C-alpha positions in Angstrom: 125.6 80.4 10.1 123.9 83.7 10.7 126.0 86.8 10.5 126.2 89.4 13.3 124.0 91.8 11.3 121.3 89.0 11.0 121.5 88.3 14.7 120.6 91.9 15.7 117.6 92.2 13.3 114.2 90.4 13.5 113.6 87.5 11.1 112.5 88.7 7.8 109.7 86.1 7.6 107.8 87.4 10.6 104.4 88.5 9.6 102.8 91.8 10.7 100.4 89.9 13.0 103.3 87.9 14.6 105.2 91.2 15.2 102.1 92.6 16.9 101.8 89.5 19.1 105.4 90.0 20.2 104.7 93.6 21.0 101.6 92.9 23.0 103.4 90.3 25.1 106.3 92.7 25.6 104.2 95.7 26.5 102.0 93.9 29.0 104.8 92.2 30.7 106.6 95.5 30.9 103.5 97.2 32.4 103.4 94.5 35.1 107.1 94.9 35.8 106.6 98.6 36.1 103.7 98.2 38.6 105.8 95.9 40.8 108.4 98.5 41.3 105.7 101.1 41.9 104.5 98.9 44.8 108.0 98.7 46.2 108.2 102.5 46.2 104.9 102.7 48.0 106.1 100.3 50.6 109.1 102.5 51.3 106.7 105.5 51.7 104.5 103.5 54.1 107.5 102.6 56.3 109.0 106.1 56.4 107.2 107.8 59.3 107.6 110.5 60.6 109.3 111.9 57.4 106.3 111.0 55.2 106.5 114.2 53.1 110.1 113.7 52.0 109.4 110.0 51.3 106.4 110.9 49.1 108.5 113.3 47.1 111.2 110.6 46.6 108.5 108.1 45.5 107.1 110.6 43.0 110.6 111.3 41.6 111.2 107.5 41.4 108.0 106.9 39.6 108.7 109.6 37.0 112.1 108.0 36.3 110.5 104.6 36.1 107.8 105.7 33.7 110.3 107.5 31.5 112.5 104.4 31.3 109.5 102.1 30.6 108.1 104.4 27.9 111.5 104.7 26.1 111.9 101.0 26.1 108.3 100.6 24.8 108.9 103.0 22.0 111.9 101.0 20.8 109.7 97.9 20.8 107.0 99.8 18.9 109.5 100.9 16.2 110.7 97.3 15.7 107.4 95.5 15.9 104.7 97.9 14.8 106.0 100.9 12.9 106.6 99.2 9.5 105.4 99.9 6.0 103.1 96.9 6.0 101.2 97.4 9.3 101.1 100.7 11.1 99.1 103.8 10.0 99.9 107.4 10.7 97.1 107.5 13.2 98.6 104.8 15.4 100.7 105.8 18.3 102.9 104.0 20.7 100.8 103.1 23.8 101.6 104.6 27.2 103.0 102.5 30.1 101.4 103.5 33.3 99.5 102.0 36.2 96.3 101.7 34.1 98.0 99.7 31.2 96.7 96.2 30.5 99.0 93.6 32.2 97.1 90.4 31.3 98.6 88.1 28.7 96.0 85.4 29.2 94.1 86.1 26.0 97.0 86.8 23.7 98.1 84.4 21.0 101.3 82.5 21.7 104.5 84.3 20.6 106.4 83.0 17.5 109.4 80.7 17.8 112.0 81.3 20.5 114.6 82.1 17.9 112.4 84.8 16.3 111.6 86.4 19.6 115.2 86.3 20.7 116.3 88.2 17.5 113.4 90.7 17.9 114.2 91.4 21.5 117.9 91.7 20.6 117.0 94.4 18.1 115.0 96.3 20.7 117.8 96.1 23.1 120.4 97.3 20.6 118.3 100.3 19.7 117.6 101.1 23.4 121.3 100.9 24.3 122.6 102.9 21.4 120.1 105.7 21.7 120.4 106.1 25.4 124.2 105.2 25.5 123.6 103.1 28.6 122.2 99.7 29.6 119.8 100.3 32.5 119.7 97.6 35.2 115.9 97.8 34.9 116.1 96.8 31.2 118.3 93.8 31.9 116.1 92.8 34.9 113.0 93.0 32.7 114.5 90.9 29.9 115.6 88.3 32.5 111.9 87.6 33.2 111.6 85.9 29.8 114.2 83.3 30.6 114.9 80.5 30.0 112.8 80.5 26.8 113.9 83.9 25.5 117.4 85.3 25.9 118.7 88.5 24.3 122.0 88.1 22.5 124.2 90.5 24.5 127.4 89.0 23.2 126.5 89.9 19.6 125.5 93.4 20.6 129.0 93.9 22.1 130.7 92.5 19.0 128.7 94.7 16.7 129.4 97.8 18.8 133.1 97.1 19.1 133.5 96.0 15.5 131.2 98.0 13.2 133.6 97.5 10.3 132.6 93.8 10.4 129.0 94.8 10.0 130.0 96.8 6.9 131.8 93.9 5.4 128.8 91.6 6.1 126.5 94.2 4.5 128.5 94.2 1.4 128.3 90.4 1.1 124.5 90.6 1.7 124.1 93.3 -0.9 125.9 91.3 -3.6 123.8 88.3 -2.7 120.6 90.3 -3.1 121.7 91.5 -6.5 122.4 88.0 -7.6 119.2 86.5 -6.1 116.7 89.2 -7.2 116.4 89.7 -10.9 114.1 92.6 -10.3 116.6 95.4 -9.5 113.8 97.8 -8.9 113.0 95.8 -5.7 116.5 96.5 -4.4 116.3 100.1 -5.4 113.0 100.5 -3.6 114.4 99.0 -0.4 117.5 101.2 -0.6 115.5 104.3 -1.3 113.3 103.7 1.7 116.2 103.2 4.0 118.4 105.9 2.6 115.5 108.3 2.7 115.0 107.7 6.4 118.7 108.5 6.9 118.7 111.6 4.6 115.5 112.7 6.3 117.3 113.3 9.6 116.9 110.0 11.5 120.7 109.6 11.5 121.5 112.4 13.9 124.3 113.3 16.3 126.9 111.7 14.1 129.1 113.7 11.8 131.6 112.1 9.5 133.4 109.2 11.1 132.0 105.8 10.3 128.6 106.9 8.9 129.6 107.3 5.3 131.4 103.9 5.1 128.3 102.2 6.5 126.0 103.8 3.9 128.5 103.0 1.2 128.7 99.4 2.3 124.9 99.1 1.8 124.0 98.6 5.4 120.9 100.6 5.0 119.8 98.5 2.1 120.4 95.3 4.0 118.5 96.4 7.1 115.6 97.5 4.9 115.6 94.1 3.2 115.4 92.5 6.6 112.0 94.2 7.0 112.9 97.1 9.3 111.1 100.4 9.0 112.9 103.5 7.8 112.9 104.8 11.4 114.4 101.6 12.8 117.1 101.6 10.1 118.0 105.2 10.9 118.3 104.4 14.6 120.5 101.4 13.9 122.7 103.3 11.6 123.0 106.0 14.2 124.0 103.4 16.8 126.6 101.8 14.5 128.1 105.0 13.4 128.4 106.2 16.9 129.5 102.9 18.4 132.8 104.2 19.8 130.9 106.7 21.9 128.4 104.0 23.0 131.3 101.6 24.0 133.0 104.4 25.9 129.9 105.1 28.0 129.0 101.4 28.5 132.4 100.0 29.5 133.8 103.0 31.4 136.4 104.2 28.9 135.7 107.7 30.0 135.7 106.6 33.7 138.7 104.2 33.7 141.2 106.9 34.7 138.8 108.5 37.2 138.1 105.1 38.8 141.8 104.8 39.6 141.9 108.4 40.9 138.8 107.8 43.1 140.3 104.6 44.5 143.6 106.3 45.2 141.8 109.2 46.9 139.9 106.9 49.2 143.1 104.9 50.2 143.4 107.3 53.2 140.0 106.2 54.5 140.0 102.5 53.3 143.4 100.8 53.2 144.4 98.5 50.4 141.3 99.5 48.4 141.4 98.0 44.9 139.1 96.5 42.2 140.7 93.2 41.1 139.7 91.2 38.0 138.5 87.6 38.6 136.9 86.5 35.3 137.7 89.3 32.9 139.3 88.9 29.4 141.0 92.0 28.1 139.1 93.4 25.1 136.1 91.1 25.7 133.9 93.2 27.9 130.4 92.1 28.6 127.2 94.2 28.9 126.9 93.2 32.6 129.4 93.5 35.4 129.6 91.6 38.7 131.4 92.9 41.8 132.1 90.4 44.7 133.2 91.2 48.2 134.7 88.7 50.7 134.1 89.0 54.4 137.4 87.9 55.8 140.8 86.7 54.6 142.9 83.8 55.6 145.4 85.2 53.0 145.2 87.6 50.2 144.0 85.0 47.7 140.7 85.0 49.5 139.9 88.3 47.9 139.3 86.5 44.6 139.2 82.8 45.3 135.6 82.4 46.5 134.4 84.1 43.3 136.0 81.8 40.7 132.6 80.1 40.6 131.4 82.7 38.1 131.6 82.9 34.3 129.9 85.1 31.8 129.7 88.7 33.0 132.9 90.6 33.7 133.6 89.6 37.3 135.7 91.7 39.8 136.5 91.4 43.5 136.7 94.4 45.8 139.9 94.3 47.9 139.7 96.3 51.2 141.4 96.4 54.6 143.6 93.3 54.1 145.3 93.4 57.5 142.0 94.0 59.4 140.3 91.1 57.6 143.3 88.8 58.2 143.2 89.7 61.9 139.5 88.9 62.0 140.1 85.6 60.3 142.7 84.5 62.8 140.6 85.5 65.7 137.4 83.9 64.3 139.1 80.6 63.5 140.7 80.6 66.9 137.3 81.1 68.5 135.4 78.4 66.6 138.1 75.9 67.6 137.8 76.7 71.3 136.0 74.7 73.9 133.7 77.6 74.7 132.3 77.7 71.1 131.7 74.0 71.0 129.2 74.5 73.8 127.7 77.7 72.3 127.0 75.9 69.0 124.7 73.5 70.8 123.1 76.2 73.0 122.2 78.4 70.0 120.0 75.7 68.7 118.3 75.1 72.1 117.9 78.6 73.5 115.7 81.5 72.4 116.8 84.0 75.0 120.1 85.6 74.0 120.9 86.8 77.5 120.5 83.3 78.8 123.0 82.0 76.3 125.6 84.6 77.3 125.1 84.0 81.0 125.8 80.3 80.5 129.4 81.1 79.7 132.1 81.4 82.4 134.3 84.5 82.7 137.1 82.7 80.9 134.9 82.0 77.9 133.4 85.5 77.9 136.9 87.0 78.0 137.9 85.0 74.8 134.7 86.0 73.0 135.0 89.6 74.2 138.6 89.8 72.8 137.3 88.9 69.4 134.1 91.1 69.5 135.7 94.2 71.0 138.8 94.2 68.8 139.1 92.4 65.4 135.4 92.1 64.8 134.3 95.6 65.7 137.3 97.1 64.0 136.6 95.3 60.7 132.9 96.0 61.0 133.5 99.7 61.3 135.8 99.6 58.3 133.2 97.7 56.3 130.7 100.4 56.9 133.2 103.0 55.7 134.1 100.9 52.6 130.4 100.7 51.8 130.3 104.5 51.5 133.2 104.4 49.0 131.6 101.7 47.0 128.4 103.7 46.8 130.3 106.7 45.3 132.1 104.5 42.8 128.8 103.1 41.6 127.0 106.4 41.5 129.8 108.0 39.5 129.6 105.2 36.9 133.1 104.1 37.6 132.2 100.6 36.2 130.5 102.1 33.2 126.9 102.6 32.3 126.0 99.0 32.5 124.1 96.9 35.1 126.1 95.8 38.1 125.4 92.8 40.3 126.7 92.8 43.8 127.6 89.6 45.8 129.1 89.2 49.2 129.2 87.3 52.5 129.7 88.2 56.1 131.3 91.7 56.4 131.5 91.7 52.6 127.7 91.7 52.4 127.7 94.5 55.0 129.9 96.6 52.7 127.3 96.1 49.9 124.4 96.8 52.2 125.9 100.1 53.4 126.6 101.0 49.8 122.9 100.4 48.9 121.8 102.4 51.9 123.9 105.3 50.8 122.7 105.1 47.2 119.1 105.3 48.5 119.9 108.7 50.0 121.0 110.1 46.7 118.7 111.9 44.2 116.9 109.4 42.0 118.7 110.7 39.0 122.0 109.6 40.5 121.0 106.1 41.6 118.3 104.9 39.1 119.0 101.8 37.1 122.6 101.2 38.3 122.3 98.0 40.4 120.7 94.9 38.9 120.8 91.9 41.4 122.1 91.8 44.9 123.0 88.6 46.8 123.8 89.0 50.5 124.8 86.0 52.7 125.4 86.0 56.5 124.9 89.8 56.7 125.7 91.2 60.2 123.1 93.9 60.3 119.6 94.3 61.7 117.9 97.3 60.1 114.2 97.8 60.2 111.7 97.2 57.4 111.9 100.9 56.4 115.6 100.6 55.6 115.1 97.4 53.7 112.4 99.1 51.6 114.8 102.0 50.7 117.4 99.5 49.7 114.8 97.5 47.7 114.1 100.7 45.7 117.7 101.0 44.3 117.9 97.4 43.2 116.4 96.8 39.8 116.4 93.1 39.9 116.6 90.5 42.7 117.5 91.3 46.3 118.4 88.1 48.1 119.0 87.7 51.9 120.8 84.4 52.5 120.7 83.4 56.2 121.7 80.5 58.4 119.7 80.1 61.5 122.4 77.9 63.1 125.2 80.3 62.5 126.3 80.3 66.2 129.4 82.4 65.4 127.4 85.3 63.9 125.0 85.0 66.9 127.9 85.7 69.3 129.6 88.3 67.1 126.5 90.5 66.8 125.7 90.3 70.6 127.5 93.6 71.1 125.1 95.6 68.9 122.0 93.5 68.5 120.2 91.8 71.5 117.8 89.7 69.5 117.6 87.2 66.6 116.6 89.8 64.0 120.0 89.9 62.4 119.6 89.5 58.6 122.2 86.7 58.5 120.4 84.7 61.1 116.8 84.8 59.9 114.3 86.1 57.3 113.7 89.8 57.1 110.2 89.3 55.7 110.1 92.5 53.6 108.2 92.6 50.3 110.6 92.3 47.4 113.4 90.7 49.4 113.9 87.0 48.8 114.8 85.2 52.1 116.8 82.0 51.5 117.5 79.6 54.3 121.0 78.2 53.9 120.5 75.3 56.3 123.9 73.6 55.6 125.8 76.5 57.0 126.3 75.7 60.6 129.0 78.3 61.4 130.1 81.6 60.0 133.4 80.3 58.7 131.5 78.0 56.3 130.2 80.9 54.2 133.4 81.2 52.1 133.1 77.7 50.8 129.3 77.4 50.7 128.4 80.8 49.1 128.6 79.2 45.6 126.2 76.4 46.5 123.5 78.8 47.6 124.1 81.2 44.7 123.5 78.2 42.5 120.3 77.3 44.4 119.2 80.9 44.0 119.7 80.5 40.2 122.2 83.4 40.1 123.5 84.1 36.6 126.8 82.5 35.4 127.5 79.8 38.0 130.1 77.2 37.2 128.8 74.0 38.8 132.2 72.2 38.9 133.8 75.1 40.7 130.9 75.2 43.2 131.4 71.4 43.9 135.1 72.0 44.6 134.5 74.8 47.0 131.8 72.8 48.9 134.3 69.9 49.3 136.9 72.3 50.7 134.3 73.7 53.1 133.3 70.2 54.3 137.0 69.3 54.8 137.6 72.5 56.7 134.6 71.8 58.9 135.9 68.4 59.8 139.3 69.8 60.7 137.8 72.5 62.9 135.7 69.8 64.7 138.8 67.7 65.3 140.8 70.7 66.7 137.8 71.6 68.8 137.8 68.2 70.4 141.5 68.6 71.2 140.8 72.0 72.8 138.3 70.4 75.3 141.1 68.2 76.7 143.5 71.2 77.0 141.1 73.8 78.4 138.6 72.4 80.8 136.4 74.7 83.0 135.4 77.3 80.5 131.8 76.6 81.2 129.8 77.2 84.4 127.8 74.0 84.9 125.1 75.5 87.2 124.0 77.9 84.4 123.3 75.2 81.9 119.7 74.7 82.9 
């Protein structure tokens, strides 16, 4: 079984030509990735009249950050794949990633085995993380494009960073094995001198004392050199290992854990019950990615976390906010969907295209019931969702969750919290918002911004931005009538903006179904870390609840006749 130190180094048997092939695929795919996000920034600029000048300045700043990130990642790939004793010459330089770089992979030879590429990419990622002391959401989104065939070993990177002493022990074992295997001791001495020379020559920088000396003594430099890494790569890996405690602190929020609590406490005056609760987090087993989920209403406090037990893999947390307001909304919403009036509305939403006609078809009694919900629990909870979004934006911007990619998932008012956070992040300087958010999944979002706002939001998301909508969500159609007088609500239809994935969730026939069905559509979207068995259980519960609501609705018809005005049904 390969040791951890073997898992984060490229296969020793890779030839120089094979390494070059890996680099060419990597570089060209990265150039194409960079160009895609350049286009998104241009779209934002195109949709930003009349403040064209300010938008152009934002775009230029974004492109500078994008180019810098792409070039730094390319440089690590160059060091691993090309800058080796048997290939590169002093005249060769790392190519530049820009809009003119070659993006075609059509004429390239196929890459080596998946295992070899996995290990090579893992080495690149390890160097990138340890030198920058962060894991950019753009880096993770880029590597995700190679799935399912190539997957970087994030778990091993975490293990190595958190347990460098294990690497030292493995290095000692490898060193003894080399001494036994190779009778020519001069071979070992040559490898060691190359590696130690790179360290002594100043590559191992920024680390004094600490774990550096034990690593050198354990023979880590010799082992890394034996695996075929260049002196520069060995020096960078040694620097990363020796400074692993600082890297872990930056990645996992060790420096921000206390400040996170203080920030949450400070915002308790503005957002009641604010808390970040663990859902799928094992103490001491942090992951390189984090997931934050936001529910849209609560039948009880367990609903803060329950819908998100469908996830595994990345550290998963649930955002708790405004418990009482969300409980009041849940009570009112379930009361409404069981009423005689809403049974009629459900049918009319499918038939009618004029929203005013739909509302005029209801009698004063029905309008009063709907108005009570819209004007009190719904509007109150909606306003608090917008305020919570501002708080979430600051937590993300201040790296309260660490310097690692965060994925955001929500439904109903929970997705509005996320959308408002993204909108606020888009207002910040690029240096404060770049590379923080990886993927975003929004379902049943009660908002209707224009294309310009969506383009701004698209800019702050490094990976996927998904808008899950249900065209037959009659409840959302009614709830949004107070602020939106059309069918352009994101949760009701496609937004049709470049870079936004519109997903029609056709089995959601009412807003209350989102809690149980969100997992099904996350799975259909191929979101990371879905547990299929948990999704099936939640769907069954949603179908059972739907049947109960239908039964209670039928009973309401017998008890509350006359809520419709027959003449207006035409």
